C-alpha positions as CSV (number, residue, x, y, z in Angstrom):
1,X,26.0,-4.7,-23.9
2,X,25.6,-8.3,-22.5
3,X,26.7,-11.3,-24.4
4,X,23.1,-12.5,-24.7
5,X,21.8,-9.2,-26.0
6,X,21.7,-8.8,-29.8
7,X,23.6,-5.8,-31.1
8,X,21.3,-2.9,-32.2
9,X,23.8,-2.1,-34.9
10,X,23.5,-5.3,-36.9
11,X,21.3,-4.9,-40.0
12,X,18.2,-7.0,-39.9
13,X,16.7,-8.9,-42.9
14,X,13.8,-6.9,-44.4
15,X,11.2,-9.3,-43.0
16,X,12.5,-8.8,-39.5
17,X,13.2,-5.1,-39.6
18,X,9.4,-4.4,-39.3
19,X,8.7,-7.3,-36.9
20,X,6.9,-5.7,-33.9
21,X,7.9,-8.5,-31.6
22,X,11.6,-8.4,-32.6
23,X,11.7,-4.6,-32.3
24,X,10.1,-4.7,-28.9
25,X,12.6,-7.3,-27.7
26,X,15.5,-5.4,-29.1
27,X,14.3,-2.1,-27.5
28,X,13.9,-3.9,-24.2
29,X,17.4,-5.3,-24.4
30,X,18.7,-1.8,-25.3
31,X,17.0,-0.2,-22.3
32,X,18.2,-2.9,-20.0
33,X,21.8,-2.4,-21.1
34,X,21.5,1.3,-20.6
35,X,19.9,0.9,-17.2
36,X,22.5,-1.7,-16.1
37,X,25.2,0.8,-17.0
38,X,23.5,3.5,-15.0
39,X,23.1,1.6,-11.8
40,X,26.4,-0.4,-12.0
41,X,28.5,2.5,-10.4
42,X,26.4,1.9,-7.2
43,X,27.2,-1.8,-7.2
44,X,23.6,-2.7,-8.3
45,X,21.8,-4.3,-11.2
46,X,18.6,-3.3,-12.9
47,X,16.5,-5.8,-10.9
48,X,17.8,-4.2,-7.7
49,X,16.6,-0.9,-8.9
50,X,13.2,-2.3,-9.8
51,X,12.8,-3.9,-6.4
52,X,13.9,-0.8,-4.6
53,X,11.5,1.3,-6.6
54,X,8.6,-1.1,-6.0
55,X,9.1,-1.1,-2.3
56,X,9.4,2.7,-2.2
57,X,6.2,3.2,-4.1
58,X,4.1,0.4,-2.6
59,X,5.6,-0.1,0.8
60,X,7.0,-3.2,2.4
61,X,6.1,-6.4,0.6
62,X,6.9,-10.1,0.8
63,X,9.5,-11.5,-1.6
64,X,6.7,-13.5,-3.3
65,X,4.6,-10.3,-3.9
66,X,7.6,-8.6,-5.4
67,X,8.5,-11.5,-7.6
68,X,4.9,-11.9,-8.8
69,X,4.3,-8.2,-9.4
70,X,7.5,-7.6,-11.3
71,X,7.9,-10.8,-13.2
72,X,11.1,-11.9,-11.4
73,X,11.3,-15.6,-10.7
74,X,11.3,-16.4,-6.9
75,X,14.8,-17.8,-6.9
76,X,16.2,-14.7,-8.5
77,X,14.2,-12.5,-6.1
78,X,15.8,-14.3,-3.1
79,X,19.2,-13.4,-4.5
80,X,18.2,-9.8,-5.2
81,X,16.8,-9.3,-1.7
82,X,19.8,-10.9,-0.1
83,X,22.2,-8.6,-2.1
84,X,20.1,-5.5,-1.2
85,X,20.2,-6.6,2.4
86,X,24.0,-7.0,2.3
87,X,24.3,-3.5,0.9
88,X,22.1,-2.2,3.8
89,X,19.4,-1.0,1.4
90,X,16.5,-3.2,2.6
91,X,15.6,-5.1,5.7
92,X,13.4,-8.1,6.4
93,X,10.8,-7.7,9.2
94,X,8.1,-10.0,10.3
95,X,4.8,-9.3,8.5
96,X,2.4,-8.1,11.2
97,X,-0.5,-9.8,9.3
98,X,1.2,-13.2,8.9
99,X,4.1,-13.9,11.3
100,X,5.3,-16.7,9.1
101,X,6.2,-14.3,6.4
102,X,8.6,-11.4,6.1
103,X,8.0,-8.0,4.6
104,X,10.9,-6.4,2.8
105,X,11.2,-2.7,3.5
106,X,13.7,0.0,2.6
107,X,16.2,1.2,5.1
108,X,17.0,4.9,5.5
109,X,20.1,4.3,3.4
110,X,18.0,2.6,0.7
111,X,15.6,5.5,0.6
112,X,18.4,8.0,0.4
113,X,20.3,6.2,-2.4
114,X,17.1,5.7,-4.4
115,X,15.9,9.2,-4.2
116,X,19.2,11.1,-4.5
117,X,21.3,9.0,-6.8
118,X,19.4,6.1,-8.4
119,X,16.4,8.1,-9.3
120,X,18.5,10.7,-11.2
121,X,20.6,7.9,-12.8
122,X,17.3,6.2,-14.0
123,X,16.1,9.5,-15.5
124,X,19.4,9.9,-17.3
125,X,19.1,6.3,-18.6
126,X,15.6,7.0,-19.8
127,X,16.7,10.2,-21.5
128,X,19.5,8.2,-23.3
129,X,17.1,5.5,-24.3
130,X,14.5,8.0,-25.6
131,X,16.9,10.4,-27.2
132,X,15.7,9.7,-30.8
133,X,12.3,11.0,-29.8
134,X,11.1,14.6,-29.5
135,X,9.2,15.5,-26.2
136,X,5.9,15.1,-28.0
137,X,6.9,11.7,-29.4
138,X,8.0,10.5,-26.0
139,X,4.6,11.4,-24.6
140,X,2.8,9.6,-27.5
141,X,5.1,6.6,-27.1
142,X,4.2,6.3,-23.4
143,X,0.5,6.6,-24.2
144,X,0.8,3.8,-26.7
145,X,2.7,1.6,-24.3
146,X,0.1,2.3,-21.6
147,X,-2.7,1.3,-23.9
148,X,-0.9,-1.9,-24.9
149,X,-0.4,-2.9,-21.3
150,X,-3.5,-1.5,-19.5
151,X,-6.3,-1.0,-22.0
152,X,-6.8,-4.5,-23.2
153,X,-10.2,-6.0,-24.1
154,X,-11.1,-9.0,-22.0
155,X,-9.6,-12.2,-23.5
156,X,-12.0,-14.2,-25.6
157,X,-12.6,-17.8,-24.4
158,X,-10.8,-20.5,-26.4
159,X,-12.9,-21.5,-29.4
160,X,-14.3,-18.0,-30.1
161,X,-17.1,-15.9,-28.7
162,X,-19.8,-18.5,-29.0
163,X,-17.8,-21.2,-27.1
164,X,-19.4,-22.6,-24.0
């Protein structure tokens, strides 16, 4: 567990033990720690895995697209892509639609590592994280998370529904 991550074993005061925001933050920290441990044997970090997976599923993208889509600041994204390039897992190529930009794509080695080693490591990390849940609870948990993220009503304008 990282020095910045709160311990999941420390008891919480009653008013915090049912705080949705605190529990979400602690669960995110816990999963990040589990994922970091899963990808560390490959010399990678969780952000590396996220970027490799994004490129694999959506094709070559600019660093800016990757940063924006995955909530990674641009400076960190440069560092992540540089590290992945040093490992031979991604390559920069001129974007055919805009020659001023580069598209980041997976190398053959990057694809192989992701599909044959990192993918299974991620599934094991997810199983570890979700171990307290039954299979039905896991499915329900994912449905609830999906709804929280993707099924939001449009935001109401400031000042309420009747605001100009």
